[in-house]
Structure formats: C-alpha cells, structure tokens
C-alpha positions as CSV (number, residue, x, y, z in Angstrom):
1,X,15.4,39.1,-14.9
2,X,14.7,36.4,-17.2
3,X,15.4,33.5,-14.7
4,X,12.9,35.6,-12.1
5,X,10.4,35.2,-14.8
6,X,10.8,31.4,-15.5
7,X,11.0,30.8,-11.8
8,X,7.7,32.6,-11.3
9,X,6.0,30.6,-14.2
10,X,7.3,27.6,-12.7
11,X,5.9,28.1,-9.4
12,X,2.5,29.5,-10.6
13,X,2.1,25.9,-12.8
14,X,3.1,24.1,-9.5
15,X,0.4,25.9,-7.4
16,X,-2.1,25.5,-10.3
17,X,-1.4,21.6,-10.3
18,X,-1.7,21.3,-6.3
19,X,-5.1,23.1,-6.5
20,X,-6.3,20.9,-9.3
21,X,-5.0,17.6,-7.5
22,X,-6.5,18.7,-4.1
23,X,-9.9,19.2,-5.5
24,X,-9.6,15.9,-7.5
25,X,-8.6,14.3,-4.0
26,X,-11.9,15.8,-2.4
27,X,-14.1,14.6,-5.0
28,X,-12.8,11.0,-5.2
29,X,-12.9,10.9,-1.5
30,X,-16.5,11.7,-1.6
31,X,-17.3,9.4,-4.2
32,X,-15.7,6.7,-2.2
33,X,-17.9,7.4,0.7
34,X,-21.0,7.6,-1.4
35,X,-19.9,4.0,-3.0
36,X,-19.8,2.7,0.8
37,X,-23.3,4.1,1.8
38,X,-24.7,2.6,-1.7
39,X,-23.2,-0.7,-1.0
40,X,-24.3,-1.0,2.6
41,X,-27.9,0.1,1.5
42,X,-27.9,-2.3,-1.3
43,X,-26.7,-5.2,1.1
44,X,-29.4,-4.4,3.6
45,X,-32.0,-4.6,0.8
46,X,-30.5,-7.9,-0.7
47,X,-30.8,-9.6,2.8
48,X,-34.2,-8.3,3.7
49,X,-37.2,-11.0,3.5
50,X,-38.7,-10.8,0.3
51,X,-42.2,-9.6,1.8
52,X,-40.5,-6.8,3.9
53,X,-42.4,-3.3,3.3
54,X,-39.1,-1.7,2.0
55,X,-39.2,-4.0,-0.9
56,X,-42.5,-3.4,-1.8
57,X,-42.6,-1.5,-5.6
58,X,-42.1,2.2,-4.7
59,X,-39.6,4.9,-4.7
60,X,-38.4,5.6,-1.0
61,X,-37.0,8.9,0.3
62,X,-33.6,8.8,1.5
63,X,-31.7,8.7,4.8
64,X,-29.4,11.6,5.5
65,X,-25.6,11.1,6.4
66,X,-22.8,13.1,7.7
67,X,-19.4,13.0,5.8
68,X,-18.2,10.1,8.3
69,X,-21.1,7.8,7.3
70,X,-23.1,8.8,10.5
71,X,-27.0,9.0,10.0
72,X,-28.1,12.5,10.7
73,X,-31.5,14.6,10.1
74,X,-30.0,18.0,9.9
75,X,-28.0,19.4,7.0
76,X,-26.7,15.9,5.6
77,X,-23.8,16.0,3.0
78,X,-25.2,12.6,1.5
79,X,-28.9,11.5,0.7
80,X,-29.5,7.6,0.1
81,X,-32.7,6.8,-1.5
82,X,-33.5,3.8,-3.3
83,X,-36.3,2.5,-5.7
84,X,-38.0,-1.1,-6.3
85,X,-39.6,-1.9,-9.6
86,X,-40.4,-4.8,-11.3
87,X,-37.7,-6.9,-12.6
88,X,-37.4,-8.3,-16.0
89,X,-39.1,-11.8,-15.2
90,X,-41.7,-12.6,-12.8
91,X,-41.0,-12.5,-9.0
92,X,-38.0,-10.7,-9.6
93,X,-37.4,-7.0,-8.4
94,X,-35.0,-4.5,-9.8
95,X,-33.4,-2.6,-6.9
96,X,-31.9,0.7,-7.5
97,X,-29.9,2.9,-4.8
98,X,-29.0,6.5,-5.4
99,X,-26.8,8.3,-3.3
100,X,-26.6,12.3,-4.0
101,X,-24.5,14.9,-2.4
102,X,-23.5,18.4,-3.3
103,X,-20.0,19.9,-4.3
104,X,-18.8,22.9,-5.7
105,X,-19.2,22.0,-9.4
106,X,-22.8,21.0,-8.8
107,X,-25.1,18.0,-7.7
108,X,-23.3,14.5,-7.9
109,X,-24.8,11.1,-7.6
110,X,-23.9,7.5,-7.5
111,X,-26.4,4.9,-8.6
112,X,-26.2,0.9,-8.0
113,X,-28.6,-1.7,-9.7
114,X,-29.2,-4.9,-8.8
115,X,-32.1,-7.9,-9.0
116,X,-33.4,-9.9,-6.6
117,X,-36.2,-12.5,-5.7
C-alpha cells in the first residue's frame, strides 16, 4: 500500500514536470520566432536609404505574421511594429522594433533598439 502511494506521488511529480517543461518549450519557441522577426525588420530598416519614408520620425503599425513567419492579414500570431525617433546626437535616428504575441499567461513582447544615420 505504501509503495503504491509512493509510486503515485512519483508519477504525479513526473507528469507535473513534463507539463511545465512542455509549456516552457512552447514559450521559448515563440520567443525565438519573435526574435527572428524583429532582427529581420531591424536589418531592413538599417539597410534602407536615409531618406526612405519608413525612416521618418513616427510610430508604424506592424505587419502580422503566422507562427511560421509568413505574413498574414487574418488572425496573426505575431505583430511586428517599429518606431523611429530622434537619436542622441544630430542626424542619428533611434530605431525600435517591437514584436508582440499572445500566450496563455498574457501578452508578450520583444523589443530591439538600434541607432542609425
């Protein structure tokens, strides 16, 4: 009887640990995808000509992306937006790329910041 109780406690602990690990793995997968999307947008902004319209000082509404990173306009998992502001010195702009997504524990976001001329 005691050994059955110990077995039940052990199995419940293993199942609880598995659920937690599975949840963390799903979160890390989304963070990795969000980082990939943010880096891609930041690289695009850094490679644009200085007088490009997307580099005017403003906040830009983002593009929606599916879980695999393809753009979509219907029920996106990720939204990528960016803001351009004045930098710390003249002729330098501050770029901020923000990726947002929803998870069971609430809204999540990842932000990358850089500067360019």
